[in-house]
C-alpha positions in Angstrom: 0.0 0.0 0.0 1.4 3.4 -0.9 0.2 6.9 0.1 -0.7 7.7 -3.5 -3.1 4.8 -3.9 -6.9 5.0 -3.9 -7.1 2.3 -1.2 -4.9 4.3 1.1 -6.6 7.6 0.4 -10.2 6.5 0.6 -10.2 3.5 2.9 -7.1 3.1 5.1 -6.5 6.7 6.0 -10.1 7.8 6.8 -10.8 4.7 8.9 -7.5 5.1 10.8 -8.2 8.8 11.5 -11.8 8.2 12.6 -10.8 5.3 15.0 -7.8 7.2 16.3 -9.8 10.3 17.3 -12.7 8.5 18.8 -10.7 6.4 21.2 -9.3 7.8 24.5 -5.7 9.0 24.6 -4.6 5.9 26.5 -5.5 3.8 23.4 -4.2 6.1 20.6 -0.7 4.7 20.6 -2.1 1.1 20.4 -4.3 2.1 17.5 -1.4 3.7 15.7 0.8 0.6 16.3 -1.8 -1.8 15.1 -2.6 0.2 11.9 1.1 0.6 11.3 1.7 -3.1 11.4 -1.3 -3.7 9.2 0.0 -1.0 6.8 3.4 -2.8 6.5 1.8 -6.3 6.3 -0.5 -5.2 3.5 2.3 -5.6 1.0 4.6 -8.1 2.7 2.8 -10.1 5.5 5.8 -12.3 6.2 8.3 -9.5 6.7 6.2 -7.8 9.4 7.7 -10.6 11.6 11.2 -9.5 10.6 10.4 -6.0 11.7 8.9 -7.2 15.0 12.1 -9.3 15.6 14.2 -6.1 14.9 12.0 -4.1 17.4 12.3 -6.8 20.1 16.1 -7.1 19.7 16.7 -3.3 19.9 14.4 -3.0 22.9 16.4 -5.7 24.7 19.7 -4.2 23.7 18.5 -0.7 24.8 17.6 -2.1 28.3 20.9 -4.0 28.5 22.9 -0.9 27.6 21.0 1.1 30.2 21.5 -1.5 32.9 25.2 -1.8 32.0 25.6 2.0 32.4 24.1 1.8 35.9 26.6 -0.9 36.8 29.5 0.8 34.9 30.3 -2.3 32.8 29.8 -3.8 29.4 27.7 -1.0 27.9 30.1 -0.8 24.9 29.9 -4.6 24.4 26.1 -4.5 24.2 26.3 -1.6 21.8 28.7 -3.5 19.5 26.4 -6.6 19.6 23.3 -4.4 18.9 25.1 -2.8 15.9 26.2 -6.1 14.6 22.7 -7.6 14.9 21.2 -4.7 13.0 23.9 -4.7 10.3 23.6 -8.5 9.9 19.9 -8.4 9.4 20.2 -5.5 6.9 23.1 -7.2 5.2 21.5 -10.6 4.9 18.4 -9.3 3.1 19.9 -6.5 1.1 23.5 -7.4 0.3 23.9 -11.2 0.5 23.3 -11.8 -3.2 25.7 -8.9 -4.1 28.4 -10.4 -1.9 27.8 -13.9 -3.2 27.8 -12.8 -6.9 31.1 -10.9 -6.4 32.7 -13.9 -4.6 31.6 -16.2 -7.4 33.1 -13.9 -10.0 36.3 -13.2 -8.2 37.2 -16.8 -7.1 35.4 -18.7 -9.8 33.0 -20.2 -7.2 29.5 -21.4 -7.6 27.7 -20.4 -4.4 23.9 -20.3 -5.0 22.3 -17.0 -4.7 19.7 -16.5 -1.9 17.3 -14.6 -4.3 15.6 -13.0 -1.3 13.1 -10.2 -2.0 14.1 -7.0 -0.3 11.8 -6.2 2.6 10.3 -2.7 2.0 11.8 0.0 4.1 14.4 -2.2 5.8 17.1 0.4 5.4 15.0 3.1 7.0 13.7 1.2 10.0 17.1 -0.4 10.7 18.7 3.0 10.8 16.0 4.3 13.1 16.6 1.4 15.5 20.4 1.9 15.3 20.1 5.6 16.2 18.0 4.6 19.2 20.4 2.2 20.7 23.4 4.4 20.0 21.7 7.4 21.6 20.9 5.3 24.7 24.5 4.3 24.8 25.6 7.9 24.5 23.0 8.8 27.2 21.4 11.3 24.8 18.0 9.8 25.5 16.5 7.8 28.3 15.9 4.1 27.5 12.3 3.3 26.5 11.0 0.8 29.0 7.7 0.3 27.2 8.1 -2.2 24.3 4.9 -1.0 22.6 6.1 2.7 22.6 9.4 1.6 21.0 7.5 -0.5 18.5 5.4 2.5 17.6 8.6 4.7 17.1 10.1 2.2 14.7 7.0 1.1 12.9 5.0 4.4 12.7 3.4 4.1 9.2 3.9 7.7 8.0 7.7 7.4 7.9 8.1 3.6 8.0 8.6 2.8 4.3 10.8 5.6 2.9 11.6 8.0 5.8 12.3 10.6 6.8 14.6 8.8 9.2 13.2 10.1 12.5 15.5 10.2 15.5 14.0 8.9 18.7 15.0 12.0 20.7 12.9 14.2 18.4 9.6 12.3 19.1 10.2 10.6 22.5 8.1 13.1 24.3 5.5 13.1 21.6 5.0 9.4 21.9 4.3 9.7 25.6 2.3 13.0 25.6 1.4 15.0 22.5 -1.2 17.7 21.9 -3.8 17.3 19.1 -4.6 20.7 17.6 -6.9 21.6 14.8 -4.4 24.0 13.2 -1.7 21.2 13.3 -4.1 18.7 11.7 -5.1 21.3 9.0 -1.4 22.0 8.3 -0.8 18.3 8.0 -3.7 17.9 5.5 -2.3 20.7 3.4 1.2 19.4 3.4 0.0 15.9 2.6 -2.0 17.2 -0.4 1.0 19.2 -1.7 3.2 16.1 -1.4 0.6 14.0 -3.1 0.4 16.5 -6.0 4.2 16.5 -6.3 4.1 12.8 -6.6 1.2 12.2 -8.9 1.1 15.3 -11.1 4.8 15.8 -11.6 7.0 12.9 -10.5 4.8 10.2 -12.2 4.7 12.1 -15.5 8.4 12.7 -15.6 9.0 9.1 -14.4 7.4 7.7 -17.6 9.7 9.8 -19.7 12.8 8.8 -17.7 11.8 5.1 -17.8 11.3 5.1 -21.5 14.6 6.9 -22.3 16.7 4.9 -19.9 15.3 1.7 -21.4 16.8 2.7 -24.8 20.3 1.8 -25.8 22.5 4.9 -25.5 23.9 4.3 -29.0 20.3 4.6 -30.4 19.3 7.9 -28.8 20.3 11.4 -29.7 22.2 13.8 -27.5 19.0 15.8 -26.9 17.1 12.7 -25.9 19.8 11.7 -23.4 19.7 15.2 -21.8 15.9 15.1 -21.7 16.1 11.7 -19.9 18.6 12.9 -17.4 16.7 16.1 -16.6 13.4 14.1 -16.4 15.0 11.7 -13.9 16.6 14.5 -11.8 13.2 16.2 -11.4 11.4 12.9 -11.0 13.5 11.7 -8.1 13.2 15.1 -6.3 9.4 15.3 -6.6 9.0 11.6 -5.9 11.1 11.6 -2.7 10.3 15.1 -1.4 6.6 14.4 -2.2 6.7 11.3 -0.1 8.5 13.1 2.7 5.9 15.9 2.6 3.1 13.3 2.8 4.9 11.5 5.7 5.4 14.8 7.6 1.8 15.8 6.9 0.4 12.5 8.1 2.5 12.8 11.2 0.9 16.2 12.0 -2.6 14.7 11.5 -1.7 12.3 14.4 0.0 14.9 16.6 3.6 14.3 15.6 6.0 16.9 14.3 8.8 15.4 12.2 11.8 17.5 11.0 12.1 18.8 7.5 13.7 16.4 5.0 14.1 18.6 1.9 14.9 22.3 1.6 14.8 23.1 -2.2 18.2 21.4 -3.0 18.2 22.5 -6.6 18.8 26.1 -5.7 22.1 25.1 -4.1 25.4 26.7 -5.3 27.7 23.8 -4.4 27.7 20.1 -4.0 28.2 20.4 -0.3 25.2 22.7 0.0 23.1 20.4 -2.1 23.6 17.6 0.4 22.7 19.9 3.3 19.4 20.4 1.6 18.7 16.9 0.1 17.5 14.0 2.3 18.5 15.9 5.4 17.6 13.1 7.8 20.0 10.7 6.1 22.8 13.2 5.7 22.6 14.1 9.3 22.4 10.4 10.3 25.7 9.7 8.6 27.2 12.8 10.0 26.3 12.1 13.6 26.8 8.3 13.7 29.7 7.7 11.2 31.5 11.0 10.2 31.9 12.5 13.7 32.9 9.2 15.4 35.6 8.9 12.7 36.9 12.2 13.9 34.9 14.5 11.6 36.8 17.6 10.6 38.8 17.7 13.8 41.6 15.6 12.4 44.5 16.0 10.1 43.7 17.0 6.5 44.6 13.4 5.3 42.2 11.8 7.8 39.5 14.4 7.0 39.5 13.4 3.3 39.6 9.8 4.3 36.5 10.3 6.5 34.7 12.0 3.7 35.4 9.2 1.3 34.4 6.5 3.8 31.1 8.2 4.7 30.1 8.7 1.1 31.1 5.2 -0.1 28.9 3.8 2.7 26.1 6.3 1.7 26.2 4.9 -1.8 26.2 1.3 -0.6 23.2 2.1 1.7 21.2 3.1 -1.3 21.7 -0.2 -3.1 23.6 -3.5 -3.5 25.4 -2.5 -6.7 28.8 -1.2 -7.8 27.0 1.7 -9.5 25.6 2.9 -6.2 29.1 2.6 -4.6 30.5 4.6 -7.5 27.8 7.2 -7.1 28.6 7.6 -3.4 32.3 7.8 -4.1 31.7 10.3 -6.9 30.1 12.7 -4.3 32.8 12.0 -1.8 35.5 13.0 -4.3 33.5 16.1 -5.3 33.0 17.2 -1.7 36.7 16.5 -0.9 37.8 18.6 -3.9 35.5 21.4 -2.7 37.1 21.2 0.8 40.5 21.3 -0.8 39.8 24.8 -2.2 37.4 24.5 -5.2 34.6 25.9 -3.0 36.5 29.2 -2.5 36.9 29.5 -6.3 33.2 28.7 -6.9 32.1 31.3 -4.4 33.8 34.0 -6.4 31.9 33.2 -9.5 28.8 34.9 -10.8 25.9 33.3 -8.8 24.1 31.8 -11.8 27.4 30.0 -12.7 27.5 28.6 -9.2 24.0 27.1 -9.8 25.0 25.7 -13.2 28.1 24.1 -11.6 25.9 22.3 -9.0 23.2 21.3 -11.4 25.6 19.9 -14.0 27.5 17.6 -11.6 24.4 16.6 -9.6 22.6 15.7 -12.8 25.6 13.6 -14.0 25.5 11.8 -10.7 21.9 10.8 -11.3 23.0 8.9 -14.4 25.0 6.5 -12.2 22.1 6.3 -9.7 19.5 5.5 -12.4 21.6 3.2 -14.7 21.7 -0.6 -14.0 25.4 -1.1 -14.7 28.7 0.8 -15.4 28.6 0.0 -19.1 25.3 1.7 -19.6 26.3 4.6 -17.4 29.5 5.3 -19.4 27.7 4.9 -22.7 24.9 7.2 -21.6 27.5 9.9 -20.6 29.1 9.5 -24.0 25.8 10.2 -25.7 25.2 13.2 -23.4 28.4 14.8 -24.8 27.8 13.8 -28.4 30.6 11.1 -28.5 28.1 8.5 -29.8 24.4 8.1 -30.5 22.0 9.1 -33.2 23.1 12.7 -33.8 22.1 15.9 -31.9 18.3 15.6 -32.0 15.9 12.9 -33.1 12.1 12.4 -33.3 12.0 11.1 -29.7 13.5 14.3 -28.4 11.1 16.5 -30.4 8.1 14.4 -29.3 9.0 14.7 -25.6 10.0 18.4 -25.9 6.6 19.2 -27.5 4.2 16.9 -25.5 5.8 17.3 -22.0 7.0 20.9 -22.0 4.4 21.9 -19.5 5.4 19.1 -17.1 9.1 20.2 -17.3 8.2 23.8 -16.8 6.1 23.0 -13.7 8.9 20.7 -12.4 11.5 23.4 -12.7 9.2 26.1 -11.2 8.1 24.1 -8.2 11.7 23.0 -7.5 12.2 26.7 -6.7 11.0 28.3 -3.4 8.4 30.4 -5.2 5.5 29.7 -2.8 7.5 30.5 0.4 8.7 33.7 -1.3 5.2 34.8 -2.2 3.9 33.9 1.3 6.6 35.8 3.0 6.0 38.9 0.8 2.3 38.8 1.6 3.0 38.4 5.3 5.4 41.3 5.3 3.2 43.5 3.1 2.8 46.9 4.6 -0.8 47.9 4.1 -3.5 49.7 5.9 -5.8 47.8 8.2 -8.6 47.3 5.7 -6.3 46.0 2.9 -4.6 43.7 5.4 -8.0 42.2 6.4 -9.0 41.8 2.7 -5.8 40.0 1.9 -6.1 37.7 5.0 -9.8 36.9 4.3 -9.0 36.2 0.6 -6.2 33.9 1.5 -8.1 31.9 4.1 -11.2 31.7 1.8 -9.4 30.5 -1.3 -7.0 28.2 0.5 -9.5 25.3 1.2 -10.9 25.6 -2.4 -7.4 25.4 -3.9 -6.4 22.3 -1.8 -9.7 20.6 -2.4 -9.4 21.2 -6.2 -5.8 19.9 -6.1 -6.9 16.8 -4.3 -9.7 16.2 -6.8 -7.3 16.6 -9.8 -4.9 14.1 -8.2 -7.7 11.7 -7.7 -8.7 11.9 -11.4 -5.1 11.2 -12.4 -4.9 8.2 -10.0 -8.2 6.8 -11.4 -6.9 7.0 -15.0 -3.3 6.0 -14.4 -1.5 2.7 -13.7 2.0 4.3 -13.3 2.5 5.0 -9.6 5.9 3.7 -8.3 7.9 5.2 -5.4 11.7 5.3 -6.2 12.9 5.0 -2.6 10.8 2.0 -1.8 13.7 -0.1 -3.3 16.1 1.1 -0.6 
């Protein structure tokens, strides 16, 4: 079940909201936990057991670490065992076939592949569980003694499948005691609808273009087609993932939770380093706090600093998928960020601002080719076509067709990847007018807002009824 499905929108979510709000507060967490487990079991019933095992293990390890702290012994040992347990579970289901395949290739062996399906969201809920036990070890949070509350934290359905990666310390108090406000619920509904529109009206349309072009052989497409495919995918993955994050954060607000922001208009960045401070913020901060800083961060010698950057980004790439292309993609960003730290950033900052944006967009877009392609050979050939080193000339019929039929989608994608709405809202809020004009503007905004969001929801519903293309990119991670 996905957020942008009719079953979720018109059956699961309304029933969950009604039941949640009619039961007393003492039962609200139980209702959320049961519906979250049902939500996960809808697609993969067997793997809900795996998640419950993970929850139980981390609950036990958290208690053992806390007890060891009180007795001043073995806390680190329990943390190591907790980390190994989580990594082994994730590694077995996500990386075992990758490791076996490479062993077979390297040593001419014939170990059979496990061919296990990847449990949806395993990377996300494993990282949440890990952050909990690490924070308990660091004494940044108090251990959770209620198993059901910890289970709710890890399995909470708004952020269960594809994030954002919610830290325990950010919602620990909310799990125990949160306030349900009408304004927070309304804000959540609006954010959910905006995220849904991002996904259905923009990401899905661009995704069909990207899927078609990346299914072509690079030697058979023109340079223009390759660029259209790359731009389509760059916009698709942004609206797909940021749309999901908006829906998750919006759903959280509907149930009284406030999750931290996960995207902050990354395509307006002026460097690669800034891009990653704005993109998938919850993951970037996770790697910073639990890997980069423990390695020494930037408080080490220059050589170790660049070593730390490369280690973190290689792991980041591998986290995204069991493939050498993902590892290369992570290493690619590690090298770029290391080069910026070496002095390139100082040069970039002296350039004309539009050129800084072009620099960022160019290298980020090239990175998406490795992220989207299935193998190195395809990636390299695609890059060759991008720069006119092979392919069917500069422009072909496919490029002209997509440029003509989908120009509106590309324009909308580019416009809404910019902070236009926050800019307009800020200008309206700061508008210096007389009292009467201010009241007129306020009344107009509040009167038209429900109409706009309702209309947007109805348009999205019509698209969903008439469309069969509705994947979420980050479900595969």
